Every structure is written in structure tokens, then in C-alpha cells.
C-alpha positions as CSV (number, residue, x, y, z in Angstrom):
1,M,73.0,88.3,116.9
2,A,69.3,88.1,116.6
3,D,69.0,84.4,116.0
4,D,65.3,84.5,115.3
5,R,66.0,86.7,112.3
6,L,69.1,85.0,110.7
7,T,68.8,81.4,111.8
8,H,66.1,79.0,112.9
9,D,66.3,75.8,114.9
10,R,66.9,72.8,112.7
11,P,66.8,69.1,113.4
12,A,70.1,67.6,114.2
13,T,70.0,65.5,111.1
14,D,69.7,68.5,108.8
15,P,72.7,68.8,106.5
16,H,72.7,72.6,107.0
17,A,72.9,72.4,110.8
18,P,76.7,73.0,110.9
19,A,76.3,76.1,108.8
20,T,73.6,77.3,111.1
21,A,75.8,76.8,114.2
22,A,78.7,78.5,112.5
23,A,76.6,81.5,111.7
24,R,75.4,81.8,115.2
25,A,79.0,81.6,116.5
26,L,79.7,84.8,114.6
27,A,77.7,86.6,117.4
28,D,80.6,86.0,119.7
29,E,83.1,88.2,117.8
30,R,84.2,91.3,119.7
31,V,83.4,94.8,118.3
32,D,86.5,96.9,117.8
33,H,88.3,99.3,115.4
34,R,88.3,96.7,112.5
35,F,84.7,97.4,111.8
36,K,83.8,100.7,110.1
37,A,81.0,102.8,111.4
38,L,80.2,100.9,114.6
39,P,79.5,103.0,117.7
40,P,82.8,103.8,119.5
41,D,81.2,103.1,122.8
42,A,80.4,99.5,121.7
43,E,84.1,98.7,121.8
44,G,84.6,95.3,123.6
45,R,81.0,94.1,123.3
46,T,80.3,91.1,121.3
47,V,78.4,91.5,118.0
48,G,75.5,89.6,119.6
49,E,75.4,92.0,122.6
50,L,75.4,95.0,120.4
51,A,72.6,93.6,118.2
52,A,70.5,92.8,121.3
53,E,70.6,96.5,122.2
54,R,68.6,97.3,119.0
55,R,70.2,100.7,118.6
56,N,68.9,103.2,116.0
57,L,71.2,103.7,113.1
58,F,70.8,107.5,113.2
59,D,71.0,108.3,116.9
60,G,72.6,105.2,118.4
61,G,76.2,106.2,118.1
62,F,77.0,104.9,114.6
63,T,79.5,107.0,112.7
64,T,79.4,107.9,109.0
65,P,79.8,106.6,106.4
66,V,77.7,103.6,107.3
67,L,76.3,100.9,104.9
68,A,72.9,99.6,105.9
69,L,71.1,96.5,104.6
70,S,67.3,96.5,104.8
71,A,66.0,93.6,106.9
72,E,62.6,93.8,105.1
73,S,64.1,93.8,101.6
74,V,66.5,90.9,102.3
75,A,63.6,88.8,103.6
76,H,61.4,89.7,100.6
77,N,64.1,88.8,98.1
78,L,64.9,85.5,99.8
79,A,61.3,84.5,99.7
80,L,60.7,85.6,96.2
81,M,63.6,83.6,94.7
82,E,62.6,80.5,96.7
83,T,59.1,80.8,95.2
84,Y,60.5,81.4,91.7
85,A,62.8,78.3,91.8
86,T,60.1,76.1,93.3
87,R,57.5,77.2,90.7
88,H,59.9,76.4,87.8
89,G,61.3,73.2,89.2
90,L,64.8,74.5,89.6
91,A,67.4,73.7,92.2
92,F,69.3,76.7,93.5
93,A,73.0,77.2,94.4
94,P,73.2,81.0,94.7
95,H,76.6,82.5,94.0
96,G,78.2,83.2,97.3
97,K,80.8,85.6,95.9
98,T,78.1,88.3,96.0
99,S,78.0,88.6,99.7
100,M,80.6,86.2,101.2
101,A,78.4,86.3,104.2
102,P,77.8,83.0,106.0
103,Q,74.7,84.3,107.8
104,L,73.1,85.1,104.4
105,F,74.2,81.7,103.1
106,V,72.3,80.1,106.0
107,R,69.2,82.1,105.1
108,Q,69.5,81.1,101.5
109,L,69.7,77.4,102.5
110,E,66.7,77.9,104.8
111,H,64.9,79.2,101.7
112,G,65.5,76.0,99.8
113,A,69.0,76.5,98.3
114,W,70.7,73.2,97.3
115,G,74.1,74.6,98.1
116,I,76.3,77.7,97.5
117,T,78.3,78.5,94.4
118,A,82.0,79.7,94.6
119,A,84.4,81.0,92.0
120,V,87.8,80.4,93.6
121,P,89.4,78.1,96.2
122,H,89.5,80.8,98.9
123,Q,85.7,81.2,98.7
124,A,85.2,77.4,99.0
125,R,87.5,77.4,102.1
126,V,85.4,80.1,103.7
127,Y,82.2,78.1,102.9
128,R,83.7,74.9,104.5
129,A,84.9,76.8,107.5
130,H,81.3,77.9,108.0
131,G,79.7,74.5,107.5
132,I,78.5,74.6,103.9
133,A,77.9,71.0,102.9
134,R,77.4,71.5,99.1
135,I,79.6,73.6,96.9
136,F,79.5,74.2,93.2
137,L,82.7,75.8,92.0
138,A,82.0,77.6,88.7
139,N,85.6,77.5,87.5
140,E,88.2,74.9,86.5
141,L,90.3,74.1,89.5
142,V,94.0,73.4,88.6
143,D,95.9,74.8,91.7
144,P,97.7,71.8,93.3
145,A,97.5,73.3,96.8
146,A,93.8,73.8,96.4
147,L,93.3,70.3,95.1
148,R,95.2,68.8,98.0
149,W,92.9,70.8,100.3
150,L,89.8,69.6,98.4
151,A,90.9,66.0,98.5
152,A,91.4,66.2,102.2
153,E,88.0,67.8,102.7
154,L,86.3,65.1,100.6
155,D,88.1,62.3,102.3
156,A,87.3,63.6,105.8
157,D,83.6,64.3,105.3
158,P,81.6,61.7,103.3
159,E,78.6,64.2,103.4
160,F,80.5,66.9,101.6
161,H,79.3,67.3,98.0
162,F,81.5,69.3,95.6
163,V,81.2,69.9,91.9
164,C,83.5,72.0,89.7
165,Y,84.0,72.9,86.0
166,V,86.4,71.3,83.6
167,D,87.0,73.2,80.3
168,S,90.2,71.7,78.8
169,V,92.1,68.4,78.4
170,R,95.1,70.1,80.0
171,G,93.1,71.1,83.0
172,V,91.9,67.5,83.4
173,E,95.5,66.3,83.3
174,L,96.6,68.8,85.9
175,M,93.6,68.0,88.2
176,D,94.3,64.3,87.9
177,A,98.0,64.6,88.6
178,A,97.4,66.8,91.7
179,L,94.7,64.5,93.1
180,R,96.8,61.4,92.6
181,D,99.7,63.1,94.3
182,A,97.4,64.0,97.2
183,G,96.3,60.4,97.5
184,A,92.6,61.3,97.0
185,R,90.3,58.5,97.8
186,R,87.0,60.1,96.6
187,P,86.7,61.2,92.9
188,V,85.9,64.9,92.3
189,D,82.6,65.4,90.5
190,V,83.1,67.7,87.4
191,V,80.9,69.2,84.8
192,V,82.1,70.2,81.3
193,E,81.7,73.9,80.8
194,L,80.3,74.9,77.4
195,G,81.5,78.3,76.4
196,A,78.9,80.9,75.5
197,G,80.4,81.6,72.1
198,E,83.4,83.2,70.4
199,G,84.6,86.1,72.3
200,A,82.9,84.9,75.5
201,R,84.8,84.1,78.7
202,T,85.8,80.5,79.7
203,G,84.4,77.2,78.5
204,V,84.9,74.7,75.7
205,R,83.9,76.3,72.4
206,T,82.6,73.3,70.4
207,E,80.7,70.1,71.1
208,A,83.6,68.1,69.6
209,E,86.0,69.7,72.1
210,C,83.5,69.0,74.9
211,R,83.7,65.3,74.0
212,A,87.5,65.4,74.1
213,V,87.4,66.9,77.6
214,A,84.8,64.3,78.7
215,D,87.0,61.5,77.3
216,A,89.9,62.9,79.3
217,V,87.8,62.8,82.5
218,A,86.7,59.2,81.7
219,A,90.4,58.2,81.5
220,T,91.1,59.2,85.1
221,A,90.2,57.5,88.4
222,T,90.2,60.8,90.3
223,L,87.4,62.6,88.4
224,R,83.8,61.7,87.7
225,L,81.7,63.4,85.0
226,A,78.5,64.6,86.6
227,G,77.0,66.9,84.0
228,V,77.4,70.0,81.9
229,A,77.2,73.7,82.8
230,G,78.0,77.2,81.6
231,Y,77.1,80.9,82.0
232,E,74.7,82.4,79.6
233,G,75.5,85.9,80.8
234,E,78.6,85.7,78.5
235,V,76.7,85.2,75.3
236,P,78.0,87.9,73.0
237,D,75.4,90.6,72.2
238,A,73.0,88.7,74.4
239,D,69.3,88.8,73.7
240,H,66.5,86.3,74.4
241,T,66.9,84.5,71.1
242,K,70.7,84.1,71.4
243,V,70.6,83.2,75.1
244,T,67.9,80.5,74.6
245,A,69.8,79.1,71.6
246,W,72.9,78.7,73.7
247,L,70.9,77.2,76.6
248,R,69.4,74.7,74.1
249,R,73.0,73.7,73.0
250,L,73.8,73.1,76.7
251,V,70.7,70.9,77.2
252,A,71.4,69.0,73.9
253,L,75.0,68.4,75.1
254,A,73.7,66.9,78.3
255,A,71.3,64.6,76.4
256,A,74.0,63.5,74.0
257,F,76.5,62.7,76.8
258,D,73.8,60.7,78.5
259,A,73.0,58.8,75.4
260,E,76.7,58.0,75.0
261,G,76.7,56.5,78.6
262,R,79.0,59.2,80.0
263,F,77.1,59.6,83.2
264,A,77.1,56.0,84.3
265,G,77.2,55.7,88.1
266,V,76.0,59.2,89.1
267,D,72.9,59.6,91.2
268,E,71.9,62.7,89.4
269,I,72.9,64.6,86.3
270,V,73.8,68.2,86.8
271,V,72.7,70.8,84.2
272,S,73.6,74.2,85.5
273,A,73.5,77.8,84.3
274,G,72.0,81.1,85.4
275,G,73.3,84.4,86.4
276,S,71.2,87.3,87.5
277,A,70.2,88.7,84.1
278,W,68.7,85.7,82.2
279,F,67.4,83.2,84.8
280,D,63.9,83.5,83.1
281,A,65.5,82.1,79.9
282,V,67.2,79.4,82.0
283,A,63.8,78.4,83.5
284,E,62.2,78.3,80.1
285,V,64.8,76.1,78.5
286,F,65.5,73.9,81.5
287,A,61.7,73.0,81.5
288,E,62.4,71.3,78.1
289,I,65.1,69.0,79.4
290,P,64.1,65.5,78.5
291,A,64.1,62.5,80.8
292,L,67.6,61.2,81.1
293,S,69.1,58.0,82.6
294,A,69.2,59.6,86.1
295,P,67.3,62.5,87.7
296,V,68.4,65.9,86.5
297,L,69.6,68.5,88.9
298,K,68.5,71.7,87.1
299,L,70.8,74.1,89.0
300,L,70.4,77.8,88.9
301,R,73.3,80.0,90.3
302,S,72.0,83.6,90.4
303,G,73.5,85.5,93.4
304,A,72.9,89.2,93.2
305,Y,69.2,88.9,94.1
306,V,69.8,88.7,97.9
307,S,70.5,92.4,98.1
308,H,69.5,93.5,94.5
309,D,70.5,97.1,93.8
310,D,69.5,100.5,92.6
311,G,71.4,100.5,89.4
312,H,72.8,97.7,87.2
313,Y,70.6,94.8,88.4
314,R,67.6,96.9,88.8
315,H,67.7,97.5,85.1
316,L,68.5,94.0,83.9
317,T,66.7,91.7,86.3
318,P,64.5,89.2,84.5
319,F,61.6,90.2,86.8
320,N,61.3,93.3,84.6
321,R,60.3,91.0,81.7
322,V,58.0,88.8,83.9
323,P,56.5,91.2,86.4
324,E,53.7,88.7,87.2
325,E,56.5,86.7,88.9
326,G,57.2,89.4,91.5
327,T,59.7,92.2,92.0
328,L,63.1,92.3,93.8
329,Q,63.7,95.1,96.3
330,P,67.0,97.0,96.6
331,A,68.3,96.4,100.1
332,F,71.4,98.6,100.3
333,R,71.6,102.2,101.4
334,L,74.9,104.0,102.1
335,W,74.5,106.8,104.5
336,A,77.1,109.6,104.4
337,Q,77.3,113.0,106.0
338,I,77.8,116.4,104.3
339,V,81.2,117.6,105.5
340,S,81.7,120.5,103.1
341,R,79.4,123.0,101.2
342,P,81.9,125.2,99.4
343,T,79.4,126.7,96.9
344,P,75.6,126.9,96.5
345,H,75.8,124.1,93.9
346,Q,78.4,121.8,95.3
347,A,78.7,119.7,98.4
348,F,80.9,116.9,99.6
349,A,79.9,113.8,101.7
350,N,82.3,111.7,103.6
351,A,81.9,108.4,101.6
352,G,84.0,107.5,98.6
353,K,85.5,104.7,96.7
354,R,86.5,102.9,99.9
355,D,82.9,102.7,100.9
356,A,80.7,102.6,97.8
357,A,80.6,100.4,94.6
358,Y,81.5,102.5,91.6
359,D,82.6,99.9,88.9
360,L,79.2,100.0,87.1
361,D,77.4,103.1,88.2
362,L,77.9,105.9,90.7
363,P,75.8,105.9,93.8
364,R,72.4,107.7,93.6
365,A,71.3,110.2,96.2
366,Q,67.9,109.1,97.3
367,V,67.0,110.8,100.6
368,V,68.3,113.5,102.9
369,R,68.0,113.4,106.7
370,S,68.2,116.8,108.3
371,A,71.0,117.2,110.9
372,R,68.7,119.7,112.7
373,D,65.6,117.6,113.4
374,G,66.1,114.2,111.8
375,A,63.3,114.8,109.3
376,E,63.7,113.0,106.0
377,R,63.0,114.3,102.5
378,P,63.7,113.1,99.0
379,A,67.1,114.1,97.7
380,A,65.5,116.2,94.9
381,G,68.0,118.0,92.8
382,V,71.0,116.2,94.4
383,T,73.3,114.2,92.1
384,V,76.5,112.3,92.8
385,T,78.9,113.3,90.1
386,G,82.1,111.6,91.2
387,L,83.9,109.8,93.9
388,S,87.3,110.4,95.5
389,D,88.8,107.8,97.9
390,Q,86.8,109.2,100.9
391,H,84.5,111.9,99.4
392,A,81.4,111.9,97.2
393,W,81.1,114.9,94.9
394,L,77.5,116.2,94.9
395,A,75.9,118.7,92.6
396,T,72.9,120.5,93.9
397,E,70.3,122.5,92.0
398,S,69.4,124.8,94.9
399,A,71.4,126.4,97.7
400,D,69.2,125.0,100.4
401,A,69.2,121.4,99.2
402,L,71.9,120.4,101.7
403,E,73.7,121.8,104.6
404,V,76.8,120.6,106.5
405,G,75.8,117.9,108.9
406,D,72.9,116.5,106.9
407,W,72.9,112.7,106.2
408,V,72.5,111.6,102.6
409,G,71.2,108.1,101.9
410,M,72.5,106.7,98.6
411,G,71.4,103.7,96.5
412,L,74.2,101.6,95.1
413,S,74.8,99.6,91.9
414,H,76.4,96.2,91.8
415,P,76.0,94.1,95.0
416,C,79.3,92.2,94.5
417,T,81.4,95.3,94.9
418,S,79.3,96.8,97.7
419,F,79.5,93.9,100.1
420,D,83.3,93.6,99.8
421,K,84.0,97.0,101.2
422,W,82.4,96.2,104.6
423,Q,83.3,93.5,107.1
424,L,80.3,94.0,109.3
425,I,77.0,95.5,107.9
426,P,74.1,96.6,110.1
427,L,70.8,94.9,109.2
428,V,68.3,97.6,109.7
429,E,64.5,97.7,109.9
430,S,62.5,100.5,108.2
431,D,62.4,102.6,111.3
432,G,66.2,102.6,111.7
433,T,66.4,99.9,114.3
434,V,69.5,97.8,113.9
435,V,68.5,94.2,114.5
436,D,71.7,92.3,113.5
437,F,75.1,92.6,111.8
438,I,76.1,90.7,108.7
439,R,79.7,89.5,108.7
440,T,81.6,89.2,105.4
441,F,84.7,87.3,104.5
442,F,86.5,88.6,101.4
């Protein structure tokens, strides 16, 4: 791997040093048939050796379909969100489920992230295997096997910082029983999840019920109440007014809990929210958090920004509302080859549901690369109308828009279901030079 691009030397005392070392070690993996689109003649090389060759995506032996991640756009997005979080006084634990890529986690940490957010135990295990020292699990954790693993991790590493949701008295009971059975020596830090309203997803629906959950936590020796959290993206019929009203409920809950002495003994009080659609509202309301009995960790968890997209998140990103703050750049492009041109107005490319996200929007044809001379032109009049398992259905306005052998570059919608279809993704500079490969663990 190109270490100067994905990792930087860090002092030995840096808490992120294990993650940096683990990311570098991924360069030693051998290239073989497990990894889609990699050059057949690279079989047996290490990933690092292949990256060092700096092959070109288009004439370096890569096969289609191939998903490419723009090196320049990833760097831009990382820097932009670091600047945004710093400007607004926010800590940042980007959701790792988006990419499940330890190399990108390291770059997020290098750009100021406090830690990485997870949703399920498997993700947390991947993070720990790759040296992540701080994990926020945005879910209630009631699986006894996972809690045994967590207890062992916490007991083995005093520097490991873990926080997760609680959203029910029964959940607290299950966590407590499992941790006691595991002989846990360190209490697990938990935050009460405030639900985003009736019809929303998880979370406690009323402040009275939040207090009942907090009382249940206080009655255990295995759990410690560290704050409150939730997900504003689940506010029903969300708009700025409704989202800010819910966020103010969350802040008021934190202040009330603190006034009641519920955070005694914690070094910092966690107040966390923030998906990829309303982090501007989170910044606005979290700026209003009053002084509490301990420093407040204002923790944002947005994750899709690292790659952004050409569909869903391009439309809903808060940067559309605050353009003076900057603009995220779509980093994905899926390249497929035209393999059939049965009629003047229909063509088929060799990428389908196994290769492209399709849960929110279909891919969008953006550019055509001629198989004759490599010249690129806009994909004018070319539309993706459907996906089969291994084919993209393309409609063309003119008979000469495409011919068999041409490459079509497509933009994707929804990063979370784009990353998870590829185990090793070329990181590509604007001229097509492949400078590294991003390993994912789904």
C-alpha cells in the first residue's frame, strides 16, 4: 500500500498507533481470485506490491466491472468534515458501517475523529481487530456472547473506551446479567437513547421512561450512565423545525439528568446525535448545551461523507443548506463494459446488483470511455433503466451513443450499500493511476 497516502508516522504514545499499524499490515495480503476486477497477472503479489506498480485502471489489466474510489475526493471530504467539526466544537465518531474499511478509519482518526461508531457486535470486533481504541455502539447490546467478548476486551485493555445505547429496563437487566456472568471488572459506559418520536425506530419514547432506564442502570454495578444520545434522522416527517425540537429535547434530558446527579463519577458527559442529513441542525443545537457538572463530549456520528455519492446523499447533505461551509465530492465511480448492443436504443453493461448499490437509486451513467482510442465523453443520452444480477440495462437516445467494448463510468447512490459489494477497492487518481487499495470487512 502507499503508506504516504493512507497512513502517516505517529508517535508511539498515540492512541491510534495500533490502528495505523493494522492498516499498514493489510498491504501484506496476497492478491487472488477473491478480489473482483484485479488484474489476473497480479495473482500472488501482495496488495502493497501491486499498489507500488501504480498501474492505470484502464490499461493496467483490471477487468470489468471495477469500482473505483477517487483519491482526491476522499482526501477532500476527510478534510472538509474535520474543518466542519472543529469549527462547530464537535467531537466526531463517524459511523464505520458505511465503509467497514480500517484504512479509512485511520484516515478519519488522523483527521481528528474521536473514535468510530458501530451498529452491531461484529463491526466492533472488526474495529478492535484493527486497533480502534474508542468505539461508540449506536444500539442496545443484549447478546450474552457479545457482552462476554466486550467484558474481556475492556478488562484486557484499560485504554479501550466503549460506549453503547440502552433503551429499555429489560435491556439493562439482560446486560447486567450477562456482564455479571462474564465476571466483568470494568463497568460498561452507556447512554440512554431518546427515541425520535412515535413511529420512529429505536429509543425510549418519553422522558419519564428515560428516567426509568437510567434508574435501572444506577441499580447495577456493571453499567455506568455516561450520557444521552439518539438519531435525529428518524424524526417522522423530518424538517428543520421538527429536528431541532427533538434535539433540544435531547439536550434538555442531558441537563436534567445532570441536575439529578446521574452522571456522578464520569470524566465527561456524552451527548450524541448526527447522521448525514441533519448534522447542521446538530451543530446548531449542540452549541446551546449549557455548562454541566463535567465537560460535554458533543459527539457527531455522520459516516456517509467519506465517499459521499451521486444520488441520495448528494440531495440531502446539509452542505446544500449551508454552501458557505463547503461541498462534499462524490468519490465512487463504477466502471462497466458494454457487452451487448441488441438494438439502436438498448445496450447492456456487465455490472449489476452484485456490483452496484440499487436500494435507493439506480446508478447514473456519467461518462463513456471509447474502446477504440480511450477518449472520454459525457454519457449524454444514456440512462440506466434497470439492473439484473450481472447486467445494467441502458437506454440510449442515439444509435451511436455506445458500442460493444466501450467502458461506461457510473455514479452511485448510497455509500453503505456500495462499499459492501467490494472487498478490495482501487483508490484512483484523476488520471486513472491506482495508488492504493481499500480493504473492506463486511
